[in-house]
N, CA, C and O atoms as CSV, one atom per row, in Angstrom:
chain,resi,resn,atom,element,x,y,z
A,1,UNK,N,N,-81.373,-96.806,39.413
A,1,UNK,CA,C,-81.115,-97.404,40.712
A,1,UNK,C,C,-79.652,-97.187,41.049
A,1,UNK,O,O,-78.771,-97.525,40.259
A,2,UNK,N,N,-79.395,-96.630,42.206
A,2,UNK,CA,C,-78.033,-96.408,42.650
A,2,UNK,C,C,-77.594,-97.583,43.521
A,2,UNK,O,O,-78.306,-97.985,44.440
A,3,UNK,N,N,-76.434,-98.119,43.228
A,3,UNK,CA,C,-75.944,-99.293,43.952
A,3,UNK,C,C,-75.017,-98.882,45.085
A,3,UNK,O,O,-74.340,-97.856,45.012
A,4,UNK,N,N,-74.996,-99.692,46.126
A,4,UNK,CA,C,-74.066,-99.500,47.227
A,4,UNK,C,C,-72.765,-100.214,46.899
A,4,UNK,O,O,-72.737,-101.136,46.084
A,5,UNK,N,N,-71.698,-99.782,47.538
A,5,UNK,CA,C,-70.435,-100.498,47.418
A,5,UNK,C,C,-70.579,-101.796,48.194
A,5,UNK,O,O,-70.975,-101.775,49.360
A,6,UNK,N,N,-70.266,-102.922,47.570
A,6,UNK,CA,C,-70.421,-104.192,48.289
A,6,UNK,C,C,-69.554,-104.246,49.538
A,6,UNK,O,O,-68.400,-103.815,49.528
A,7,UNK,N,N,-70.112,-104.768,50.590
A,7,UNK,CA,C,-69.375,-105.032,51.820
A,7,UNK,C,C,-69.964,-106.298,52.436
A,7,UNK,O,O,-71.163,-106.554,52.324
A,8,UNK,N,N,-69.130,-107.066,53.072
A,8,UNK,CA,C,-69.581,-108.323,53.665
A,8,UNK,C,C,-70.730,-108.038,54.624
A,8,UNK,O,O,-70.648,-107.152,55.475
A,9,UNK,N,N,-71.801,-108.809,54.465
A,9,UNK,CA,C,-72.981,-108.661,55.306
A,9,UNK,C,C,-74.081,-107.815,54.683
A,9,UNK,O,O,-75.215,-107.837,55.161
A,10,UNK,N,N,-73.770,-107.067,53.621
A,10,UNK,CA,C,-74.767,-106.205,52.971
A,10,UNK,C,C,-75.906,-107.053,52.417
A,10,UNK,O,O,-75.664,-108.025,51.702
A,11,UNK,N,N,-77.130,-106.696,52.738
A,11,UNK,CA,C,-78.320,-107.381,52.232
A,11,UNK,C,C,-78.644,-106.813,50.851
A,11,UNK,O,O,-78.728,-105.598,50.675
A,12,UNK,N,N,-78.825,-107.710,49.870
A,12,UNK,CA,C,-79.054,-107.311,48.478
A,12,UNK,C,C,-80.416,-107.826,48.031
A,12,UNK,O,O,-80.599,-109.036,47.897
A,13,UNK,N,N,-81.379,-106.930,47.797
A,13,UNK,CA,C,-82.670,-107.378,47.264
A,13,UNK,C,C,-82.552,-107.571,45.751
A,13,UNK,O,O,-81.971,-106.737,45.056
A,14,UNK,N,N,-83.102,-108.667,45.253
A,14,UNK,CA,C,-83.058,-108.968,43.824
A,14,UNK,C,C,-84.494,-109.127,43.338
A,14,UNK,O,O,-85.191,-110.061,43.735
A,15,UNK,N,N,-84.930,-108.212,42.479
A,15,UNK,CA,C,-86.283,-108.259,41.926
A,15,UNK,C,C,-86.241,-108.951,40.567
A,15,UNK,O,O,-85.327,-108.721,39.775
A,16,UNK,N,N,-87.223,-109.789,40.305
A,16,UNK,CA,C,-87.307,-110.489,39.023
A,16,UNK,C,C,-88.763,-110.577,38.595
A,16,UNK,O,O,-89.657,-110.771,39.418
A,17,UNK,N,N,-88.984,-110.432,37.303
A,17,UNK,CA,C,-90.340,-110.561,36.768
A,17,UNK,C,C,-90.452,-111.901,36.067
A,17,UNK,O,O,-89.682,-112.208,35.156
A,18,UNK,N,N,-91.416,-112.692,36.499
A,18,UNK,CA,C,-91.656,-114.021,35.940
A,18,UNK,C,C,-93.106,-114.069,35.468
A,18,UNK,O,O,-94.036,-113.977,36.270
A,19,UNK,N,N,-93.283,-114.211,34.174
A,19,UNK,CA,C,-94.634,-114.266,33.588
A,19,UNK,C,C,-95.509,-113.103,34.049
A,19,UNK,O,O,-96.688,-113.282,34.356
A,20,UNK,N,N,-94.915,-111.911,34.092
A,20,UNK,CA,C,-95.664,-110.726,34.471
A,20,UNK,C,C,-95.811,-110.508,35.966
A,20,UNK,O,O,-96.390,-109.507,36.385
A,21,UNK,N,N,-95.302,-111.418,36.775
A,21,UNK,CA,C,-95.392,-111.311,38.237
A,21,UNK,C,C,-94.008,-110.985,38.786
A,21,UNK,O,O,-93.029,-111.663,38.473
A,22,UNK,N,N,-93.939,-109.945,39.605
A,22,UNK,CA,C,-92.665,-109.561,40.214
A,22,UNK,C,C,-92.436,-110.360,41.498
A,22,UNK,O,O,-93.341,-110.540,42.313
A,23,UNK,N,N,-91.204,-110.831,41.649
A,23,UNK,CA,C,-90.798,-111.503,42.887
A,23,UNK,C,C,-89.620,-110.743,43.481
A,23,UNK,O,O,-88.889,-110.054,42.771
A,24,UNK,N,N,-89.449,-110.876,44.770
A,24,UNK,CA,C,-88.334,-110.237,45.453
A,24,UNK,C,C,-87.622,-111.288,46.289
A,24,UNK,O,O,-88.219,-111.908,47.169
A,25,UNK,N,N,-86.348,-111.480,46.007
A,25,UNK,CA,C,-85.516,-112.437,46.735
A,25,UNK,C,C,-84.355,-111.678,47.352
A,25,UNK,O,O,-83.888,-110.680,46.802
A,26,UNK,N,N,-83.895,-112.157,48.490
A,26,UNK,CA,C,-82.807,-111.481,49.186
A,26,UNK,C,C,-81.560,-112.345,49.223
A,26,UNK,O,O,-81.615,-113.558,49.422
A,27,UNK,N,N,-80.425,-111.670,49.022
A,27,UNK,CA,C,-79.107,-112.293,49.127
A,27,UNK,C,C,-78.277,-111.448,50.088
A,27,UNK,O,O,-78.649,-110.328,50.436
A,28,UNK,N,N,-77.149,-112.009,50.506
A,28,UNK,CA,C,-76.246,-111.287,51.399
A,28,UNK,C,C,-74.825,-111.441,50.867
A,28,UNK,O,O,-74.408,-112.544,50.511
A,29,UNK,N,N,-74.078,-110.331,50.812
A,29,UNK,CA,C,-72.684,-110.391,50.379
A,29,UNK,C,C,-71.917,-111.228,51.395
A,29,UNK,O,O,-71.932,-110.938,52.591
A,30,UNK,N,N,-71.241,-112.280,50.903
A,30,UNK,CA,C,-70.549,-113.195,51.819
A,30,UNK,C,C,-69.033,-113.029,51.798
A,30,UNK,O,O,-68.366,-113.369,52.775
A,31,UNK,N,N,-68.473,-112.511,50.697
A,31,UNK,CA,C,-67.038,-112.203,50.688
A,31,UNK,C,C,-66.716,-111.249,49.554
A,31,UNK,O,O,-67.470,-111.116,48.589
A,32,UNK,N,N,-65.570,-110.586,49.697
A,32,UNK,CA,C,-65.047,-109.673,48.689
A,32,UNK,C,C,-63.743,-110.224,48.146
A,32,UNK,O,O,-63.028,-110.947,48.840
A,33,UNK,N,N,-63.437,-109.883,46.913
A,33,UNK,CA,C,-62.147,-110.216,46.299
A,33,UNK,C,C,-61.519,-108.880,45.912
A,33,UNK,O,O,-62.057,-108.148,45.082
A,34,UNK,N,N,-60.386,-108.574,46.514
A,34,UNK,CA,C,-59.722,-107.302,46.242
A,34,UNK,C,C,-58.219,-107.520,46.217
A,34,UNK,O,O,-57.584,-107.682,47.259
A,35,UNK,N,N,-57.653,-107.522,45.006
A,35,UNK,CA,C,-56.200,-107.516,44.903
A,35,UNK,C,C,-55.821,-106.629,43.719
A,35,UNK,O,O,-56.691,-106.009,43.106
A,36,UNK,N,N,-54.553,-106.567,43.399
A,36,UNK,CA,C,-54.078,-105.613,42.397
A,36,UNK,C,C,-54.746,-105.790,41.036
A,36,UNK,O,O,-54.990,-104.802,40.343
A,37,UNK,N,N,-55.045,-107.016,40.642
A,37,UNK,CA,C,-55.558,-107.261,39.295
A,37,UNK,C,C,-56.919,-107.946,39.258
A,37,UNK,O,O,-57.344,-108.431,38.210
A,38,UNK,N,N,-57.594,-107.987,40.384
A,38,UNK,CA,C,-58.881,-108.676,40.429
A,38,UNK,C,C,-59.750,-108.031,41.508
A,38,UNK,O,O,-59.303,-107.788,42.629
A,39,UNK,N,N,-61.007,-107.761,41.138
A,39,UNK,CA,C,-61.930,-107.185,42.096
A,39,UNK,C,C,-63.286,-107.848,41.916
A,39,UNK,O,O,-63.708,-108.106,40.788
A,40,UNK,N,N,-63.966,-108.123,43.012
A,40,UNK,CA,C,-65.301,-108.689,42.902
A,40,UNK,C,C,-65.899,-108.989,44.256
A,40,UNK,O,O,-65.362,-108.627,45.302
A,41,UNK,N,N,-67.026,-109.663,44.197
A,41,UNK,CA,C,-67.734,-110.034,45.413
A,41,UNK,C,C,-68.619,-111.232,45.113
A,41,UNK,O,O,-68.874,-111.562,43.955
A,42,UNK,N,N,-69.077,-111.870,46.169
A,42,UNK,CA,C,-70.019,-112.978,46.032
A,42,UNK,C,C,-71.147,-112.760,47.008
A,42,UNK,O,O,-70.955,-112.229,48.102
A,43,UNK,N,N,-72.324,-113.179,46.596
A,43,UNK,CA,C,-73.425,-113.165,47.542
A,43,UNK,C,C,-74.068,-114.533,47.595
A,43,UNK,O,O,-74.099,-115.279,46.616
A,44,UNK,N,N,-74.575,-114.832,48.767
A,44,UNK,CA,C,-75.282,-116.079,48.997
A,44,UNK,C,C,-76.750,-115.787,49.244
A,44,UNK,O,O,-77.115,-114.704,49.702
A,45,UNK,N,N,-77.571,-116.751,48.940
A,45,UNK,CA,C,-79.007,-116.563,49.138
A,45,UNK,C,C,-79.352,-116.608,50.626
A,45,UNK,O,O,-78.626,-117.195,51.429
A,46,UNK,N,N,-80.456,-115.988,50.971
A,46,UNK,CA,C,-80.970,-116.058,52.340
A,46,UNK,C,C,-82.054,-117.137,52.377
A,46,UNK,O,O,-82.410,-117.700,51.341
A,47,UNK,N,N,-82.565,-117.416,53.543
A,47,UNK,CA,C,-83.560,-118.487,53.681
A,47,UNK,C,C,-84.869,-118.182,52.973
A,47,UNK,O,O,-85.630,-119.102,52.673
A,48,UNK,N,N,-85.153,-116.901,52.695
A,48,UNK,CA,C,-86.401,-116.550,52.008
A,48,UNK,C,C,-86.224,-116.446,50.489
A,48,UNK,O,O,-87.148,-116.024,49.794
A,49,UNK,N,N,-85.080,-116.814,49.976
A,49,UNK,CA,C,-84.823,-116.800,48.535
A,49,UNK,C,C,-85.407,-118.061,47.907
A,49,UNK,O,O,-85.441,-119.112,48.547
A,50,UNK,N,N,-85.867,-117.965,46.656
A,50,UNK,CA,C,-86.437,-119.120,45.957
A,50,UNK,C,C,-85.393,-120.184,45.638
A,50,UNK,O,O,-85.734,-121.349,45.438
A,51,UNK,N,N,-84.127,-119.787,45.590
A,51,UNK,CA,C,-83.018,-120.710,45.333
A,51,UNK,C,C,-82.123,-120.766,46.562
A,51,UNK,O,O,-82.220,-119.926,47.456
A,52,UNK,N,N,-81.260,-121.759,46.593
A,52,UNK,CA,C,-80.246,-121.877,47.640
A,52,UNK,C,C,-78.916,-121.979,46.911
A,52,UNK,O,O,-78.689,-122.924,46.155
A,53,UNK,N,N,-78.027,-120.999,47.137
A,53,UNK,CA,C,-76.747,-121.040,46.438
A,53,UNK,C,C,-75.956,-119.764,46.604
A,53,UNK,O,O,-76.165,-118.991,47.538
A,54,UNK,N,N,-75.036,-119.563,45.663
A,54,UNK,CA,C,-74.111,-118.448,45.730
A,54,UNK,C,C,-73.782,-117.990,44.312
A,54,UNK,O,O,-73.807,-118.782,43.370
A,55,UNK,N,N,-73.476,-116.707,44.175
A,55,UNK,CA,C,-73.096,-116.149,42.886
A,55,UNK,C,C,-71.929,-115.189,43.108
A,55,UNK,O,O,-71.947,-114.355,44.013
A,56,UNK,N,N,-70.909,-115.332,42.249
A,56,UNK,CA,C,-69.704,-114.504,42.373
A,56,UNK,C,C,-69.533,-113.683,41.097
A,56,UNK,O,O,-69.741,-114.180,39.991
A,57,UNK,N,N,-69.152,-112.424,41.271
A,57,UNK,CA,C,-68.919,-111.504,40.162
A,57,UNK,C,C,-67.487,-110.997,40.269
A,57,UNK,O,O,-67.103,-110.429,41.291
A,58,UNK,N,N,-66.688,-111.200,39.212
A,58,UNK,CA,C,-65.280,-110.778,39.230
A,58,UNK,C,C,-64.935,-109.984,37.982
A,58,UNK,O,O,-65.412,-110.278,36.886
A,59,UNK,N,N,-64.096,-108.973,38.168
A,59,UNK,CA,C,-63.472,-108.268,37.058
A,59,UNK,C,C,-61.981,-108.499,37.217
A,59,UNK,O,O,-61.400,-108.200,38.261
A,60,UNK,N,N,-61.364,-109.037,36.163
A,60,UNK,CA,C,-59.925,-109.339,36.198
A,60,UNK,C,C,-59.192,-108.500,35.147
A,60,UNK,O,O,-59.708,-108.241,34.060
A,61,UNK,N,N,-57.992,-108.090,35.501
A,61,UNK,CA,C,-57.130,-107.367,34.579
A,61,UNK,C,C,-55.838,-108.154,34.426
A,61,UNK,O,O,-55.189,-108.495,35.416
A,62,UNK,N,N,-55.465,-108.443,33.181
A,62,UNK,CA,C,-54.211,-109.140,32.898
A,62,UNK,C,C,-53.204,-108.091,32.450
A,62,UNK,O,O,-53.319,-107.563,31.344
A,63,UNK,N,N,-52.215,-107.777,33.289
A,63,UNK,CA,C,-51.256,-106.725,32.931
A,63,UNK,C,C,-50.384,-107.080,31.721
A,63,UNK,O,O,-49.864,-106.183,31.058
A,64,UNK,N,N,-50.218,-108.365,31.428
A,64,UNK,CA,C,-49.401,-108.754,30.277
A,64,UNK,C,C,-50.120,-108.483,28.955
A,64,UNK,O,O,-49.515,-107.984,28.006
A,65,UNK,N,N,-51.398,-108.808,28.897
A,65,UNK,CA,C,-52.166,-108.625,27.657
A,65,UNK,C,C,-53.033,-107.369,27.687
A,65,UNK,O,O,-53.587,-106.961,26.667
A,66,UNK,N,N,-53.143,-106.762,28.866
A,66,UNK,CA,C,-54.036,-105.621,29.112
A,66,UNK,C,C,-55.502,-105.965,28.847
A,66,UNK,O,O,-56.318,-105.087,28.570
A,67,UNK,N,N,-55.815,-107.240,28.935
A,67,UNK,CA,C,-57.192,-107.700,28.742
A,67,UNK,C,C,-57.953,-107.627,30.065
A,67,UNK,O,O,-57.426,-107.967,31.124
A,68,UNK,N,N,-59.195,-107.177,29.977
A,68,UNK,CA,C,-60.084,-107.131,31.128
A,68,UNK,C,C,-61.211,-108.121,30.875
A,68,UNK,O,O,-61.826,-108.117,29.809
A,69,UNK,N,N,-61.474,-108.963,31.856
A,69,UNK,CA,C,-62.554,-109.936,31.716
A,69,UNK,C,C,-63.540,-109.781,32.868
A,69,UNK,O,O,-63.200,-109.318,33.957
A,70,UNK,N,N,-64.756,-110.182,32.586
A,70,UNK,CA,C,-65.834,-110.160,33.578
A,70,UNK,C,C,-66.336,-111.587,33.704
A,70,UNK,O,O,-66.635,-112.242,32.706
A,71,UNK,N,N,-66.425,-112.058,34.923
A,71,UNK,CA,C,-66.782,-113.458,35.158
A,71,UNK,C,C,-67.908,-113.558,36.179
A,71,UNK,O,O,-67.898,-112.894,37.215
A,72,UNK,N,N,-68.874,-114.405,35.857
A,72,UNK,CA,C,-69.938,-114.733,36.808
A,72,UNK,C,C,-69.871,-116.229,37.040
A,72,UNK,O,O,-69.862,-117.010,36.089
A,73,UNK,N,N,-69.825,-116.627,38.285
A,73,UNK,CA,C,-69.826,-118.039,38.658
A,73,UNK,C,C,-70.980,-118.243,39.635
A,73,UNK,O,O,-71.084,-117.539,40.639
A,74,UNK,N,N,-71.838,-119.202,39.336
A,74,UNK,CA,C,-72.999,-119.423,40.197
A,74,UNK,C,C,-73.252,-120.908,40.388
A,74,UNK,O,O,-73.001,-121.724,39.501
A,75,UNK,N,N,-73.751,-121.230,41.557
A,75,UNK,CA,C,-74.271,-122.577,41.797
A,75,UNK,C,C,-75.511,-122.425,42.662
A,75,UNK,O,O,-75.566,-121.593,43.568
A,76,UNK,N,N,-76.498,-123.247,42.359
A,76,UNK,CA,C,-77.750,-123.142,43.123
A,76,UNK,C,C,-78.570,-124.403,42.965
A,76,UNK,O,O,-78.326,-125.245,42.101
A,77,UNK,N,N,-79.552,-124.492,43.839
A,77,UNK,CA,C,-80.559,-125.554,43.747
A,77,UNK,C,C,-81.863,-124.975,44.275
A,77,UNK,O,O,-81.844,-124.011,45.041
A,78,UNK,N,N,-82.992,-125.545,43.880
A,78,UNK,CA,C,-84.281,-125.011,44.322
A,78,UNK,C,C,-84.399,-125.003,45.848
A,78,UNK,O,O,-83.930,-125.917,46.527
A,79,UNK,N,N,-85.034,-123.952,46.370
A,79,UNK,CA,C,-85.247,-123.814,47.802
A,79,UNK,C,C,-86.743,-123.723,48.121
A,79,UNK,O,O,-87.128,-123.428,49.253
A,80,UNK,N,N,-87.572,-123.977,47.121
A,80,UNK,CA,C,-89.013,-123.866,47.270
A,80,UNK,C,C,-89.652,-124.886,46.323
A,80,UNK,O,O,-89.105,-125.156,45.253
A,81,UNK,N,N,-90.782,-125.444,46.695
A,81,UNK,CA,C,-91.414,-126.479,45.865
A,81,UNK,C,C,-91.772,-125.946,44.479
A,81,UNK,O,O,-91.700,-126.689,43.500
A,82,UNK,N,N,-92.157,-124.674,44.381
A,82,UNK,CA,C,-92.515,-124.106,43.090
A,82,UNK,C,C,-91.281,-123.944,42.196
A,82,UNK,O,O,-91.347,-124.165,40.987
A,83,UNK,N,N,-90.171,-123.562,42.800
A,83,UNK,CA,C,-88.920,-123.454,42.055
A,83,UNK,C,C,-88.486,-124.819,41.524
A,83,UNK,O,O,-87.979,-124.928,40.408
A,84,UNK,N,N,-88.688,-125.853,42.332
A,84,UNK,CA,C,-88.367,-127.218,41.904
A,84,UNK,C,C,-89.264,-127.635,40.738
A,84,UNK,O,O,-88.796,-128.222,39.763
A,85,UNK,N,N,-90.551,-127.327,40.849
A,85,UNK,CA,C,-91.504,-127.716,39.812
A,85,UNK,C,C,-91.232,-126.985,38.496
A,85,UNK,O,O,-91.471,-127.525,37.416
A,86,UNK,N,N,-90.735,-125.767,38.596
A,86,UNK,CA,C,-90.478,-124.952,37.403
A,86,UNK,C,C,-88.987,-124.839,37.097
A,86,UNK,O,O,-88.539,-123.819,36.574
A,87,UNK,N,N,-88.221,-125.874,37.416
A,87,UNK,CA,C,-86.761,-125.809,37.293
A,87,UNK,C,C,-86.291,-125.354,35.909
A,87,UNK,O,O,-85.399,-124.509,35.840
A,88,UNK,N,N,-86.847,-125.871,34.793
A,88,UNK,CA,C,-86.376,-125.388,33.488
A,88,UNK,C,C,-86.574,-123.872,33.309
A,88,UNK,O,O,-85.732,-123.201,32.712
A,89,UNK,N,N,-87.664,-123.350,33.817
A,89,UNK,CA,C,-87.917,-121.908,33.737
A,89,UNK,C,C,-86.913,-121.159,34.607
A,89,UNK,O,O,-86.391,-120.118,34.208
A,90,UNK,N,N,-86.648,-121.687,35.781
A,90,UNK,CA,C,-85.683,-121.075,36.695
A,90,UNK,C,C,-84.313,-120.968,36.038
A,90,UNK,O,O,-83.656,-119.931,36.138
A,91,UNK,N,N,-83.883,-122.022,35.374
A,91,UNK,CA,C,-82.578,-122.008,34.686
A,91,UNK,C,C,-82.564,-120.942,33.593
A,91,UNK,O,O,-81.562,-120.248,33.424
A,92,UNK,N,N,-83.652,-120.803,32.858
A,92,UNK,CA,C,-83.725,-119.775,31.819
A,92,UNK,C,C,-83.613,-118.374,32.433
A,92,UNK,O,O,-82.950,-117.496,31.880
A,93,UNK,N,N,-84.262,-118.180,33.566
A,93,UNK,CA,C,-84.186,-116.884,34.241
A,93,UNK,C,C,-82.767,-116.587,34.710
A,93,UNK,O,O,-82.306,-115.449,34.614
A,94,UNK,N,N,-82.074,-117.601,35.214
A,94,UNK,CA,C,-80.693,-117.409,35.648
A,94,UNK,C,C,-79.800,-117.060,34.460
A,94,UNK,O,O,-78.929,-116.197,34.571
A,95,UNK,N,N,-80.010,-117.718,33.333
A,95,UNK,CA,C,-79.225,-117.425,32.132
A,95,UNK,C,C,-79.534,-116.020,31.610
A,95,UNK,O,O,-78.636,-115.317,31.147
A,96,UNK,N,N,-80.799,-115.612,31.685
A,96,UNK,CA,C,-81.184,-114.264,31.271
A,96,UNK,C,C,-80.502,-113.229,32.173
A,96,UNK,O,O,-80.021,-112.202,31.695
A,97,UNK,N,N,-80.467,-113.510,33.484
A,97,UNK,CA,C,-79.793,-112.601,34.409
A,97,UNK,C,C,-78.322,-112.438,34.027
A,97,UNK,O,O,-77.805,-111.321,34.027
A,98,UNK,N,N,-77.649,-113.532,33.705
A,98,UNK,CA,C,-76.232,-113.465,33.327
A,98,UNK,C,C,-76.046,-112.632,32.055
A,98,UNK,O,O,-75.114,-111.831,31.970
A,99,UNK,N,N,-76.924,-112.816,31.073
A,99,UNK,CA,C,-76.841,-112.016,29.841
A,99,UNK,C,C,-77.052,-110.534,30.132
A,99,UNK,O,O,-76.329,-109.686,29.609
A,100,UNK,N,N,-78.045,-110.222,30.966
A,100,UNK,CA,C,-78.321,-108.821,31.303
A,100,UNK,C,C,-77.170,-108.211,32.105
A,100,UNK,O,O,-76.832,-107.043,31.912
A,101,UNK,N,N,-76.576,-108.985,32.991
A,101,UNK,CA,C,-75.450,-108.504,33.780
A,101,UNK,C,C,-74.272,-108.158,32.869
A,101,UNK,O,O,-73.643,-107.114,33.036
A,102,UNK,N,N,-73.978,-109.025,31.916
A,102,UNK,CA,C,-72.884,-108.776,30.971
A,102,UNK,C,C,-73.195,-107.550,30.107
A,102,UNK,O,O,-72.315,-106.721,29.874
A,103,UNK,N,N,-74.427,-107.431,29.634
A,103,UNK,CA,C,-74.805,-106.280,28.814
A,103,UNK,C,C,-74.661,-104.983,29.612
A,103,UNK,O,O,-74.190,-103.977,29.080
A,104,UNK,N,N,-75.060,-105.002,30.873
A,104,UNK,CA,C,-74.944,-103.811,31.719
A,104,UNK,C,C,-73.481,-103.458,31.948
A,104,UNK,O,O,-73.109,-102.285,31.915
A,105,UNK,N,N,-72.651,-104.472,32.181
A,105,UNK,CA,C,-71.220,-104.230,32.371
A,105,UNK,C,C,-70.622,-103.598,31.115
A,105,UNK,O,O,-69.840,-102.652,31.205
A,106,UNK,N,N,-70.989,-104.119,29.951
A,106,UNK,CA,C,-70.486,-103.540,28.688
A,106,UNK,C,C,-70.933,-102.090,28.534
A,106,UNK,O,O,-70.153,-101.247,28.090
A,107,UNK,N,N,-72.180,-101.792,28.895
A,107,UNK,CA,C,-72.693,-100.430,28.783
A,107,UNK,C,C,-71.922,-99.483,29.700
A,107,UNK,O,O,-71.577,-98.372,29.297
A,108,UNK,N,N,-71.654,-99.911,30.910
A,108,UNK,CA,C,-70.918,-99.069,31.859
A,108,UNK,C,C,-69.496,-98.837,31.359
A,108,UNK,O,O,-69.004,-97.709,31.391
A,109,UNK,N,N,-68.839,-99.888,30.901
A,109,UNK,CA,C,-67.471,-99.749,30.389
A,109,UNK,C,C,-67.461,-98.849,29.159
A,109,UNK,O,O,-66.567,-98.016,29.009
A,110,UNK,N,N,-68.442,-99.009,28.282
A,110,UNK,CA,C,-68.524,-98.150,27.101
A,110,UNK,C,C,-68.695,-96.690,27.473
A,110,UNK,O,O,-68.078,-95.818,26.861
A,111,UNK,N,N,-69.526,-96.414,28.472
A,111,UNK,CA,C,-69.732,-95.043,28.923
A,111,UNK,C,C,-68.449,-94.475,29.520
A,111,UNK,O,O,-68.119,-93.311,29.291
A,112,UNK,N,N,-67.722,-95.292,30.285
A,112,UNK,CA,C,-66.453,-94.829,30.864
A,112,UNK,C,C,-65.448,-94.528,29.766
A,112,UNK,O,O,-64.738,-93.525,29.824
A,113,UNK,N,N,-65.388,-95.399,28.764
A,113,UNK,CA,C,-64.441,-95.188,27.670
A,113,UNK,C,C,-64.751,-93.925,26.874
A,113,UNK,O,O,-63.841,-93.222,26.434
A,114,UNK,N,N,-66.029,-93.641,26.695
A,114,UNK,CA,C,-66.401,-92.447,25.923
A,114,UNK,C,C,-66.110,-91.170,26.699
A,114,UNK,O,O,-66.078,-90.090,26.109
A,115,UNK,N,N,-65.897,-91.268,27.999
A,115,UNK,CA,C,-65.586,-90.088,28.824
A,115,UNK,C,C,-64.094,-89.883,29.037
A,115,UNK,O,O,-63.687,-89.029,29.824
A,116,UNK,N,N,-63.281,-90.662,28.337
A,116,UNK,CA,C,-61.836,-90.539,28.512
A,116,UNK,C,C,-61.196,-90.097,27.205
A,116,UNK,O,O,-61.816,-90.177,26.144
A,117,UNK,N,N,-59.987,-89.642,27.281
A,117,UNK,CA,C,-59.241,-89.268,26.073
A,117,UNK,C,C,-58.639,-90.519,25.463
A,117,UNK,O,O,-57.814,-91.177,26.098
A,118,UNK,N,N,-59.029,-90.855,24.258
A,118,UNK,CA,C,-58.435,-91.989,23.563
A,118,UNK,C,C,-58.887,-93.337,24.048
A,118,UNK,O,O,-58.271,-94.338,23.682
A,119,UNK,N,N,-59.932,-93.429,24.855
A,119,UNK,CA,C,-60.443,-94.718,25.267
A,119,UNK,C,C,-59.685,-95.373,26.396
A,119,UNK,O,O,-59.953,-96.530,26.720
A,120,UNK,N,N,-58.736,-94.666,27.012
A,120,UNK,CA,C,-57.987,-95.255,28.109
A,120,UNK,C,C,-58.713,-95.138,29.427
A,120,UNK,O,O,-59.935,-94.996,29.465
A,121,UNK,N,N,-57.974,-95.197,30.485
A,121,UNK,CA,C,-58.579,-95.089,31.824
A,121,UNK,C,C,-59.000,-93.653,32.088
A,121,UNK,O,O,-58.343,-92.717,31.631
A,122,UNK,N,N,-60.103,-93.470,32.832
A,122,UNK,CA,C,-60.562,-92.111,33.145
A,122,UNK,C,C,-59.597,-91.361,34.025
A,122,UNK,O,O,-59.847,-90.207,34.372
């Protein structure tokens, strides 16, 4: 799957498999974070999403320590009676998404590092 560059207003479809059933929820990019040492974006749910809330993804670079961190911040509440009834399952799915997002970020960074001389910037 090829991703678009986030821009405010971009509609983001999010597919999830729950007990063998695929669901499709839509979010919209609501703001970008772009400065010298921090880049990211946040999206908010649309009215047809099973949850109501927002999720932010940031990559930060600390020039003093040269440490790079990846941060996900989310808040939500059920937006559908079924989501409310299955709240513990919903929380597990959100936690699984965060784990998969971090694993994907590590894979991308690892691939970039393997394509550079000495593991530095490409």
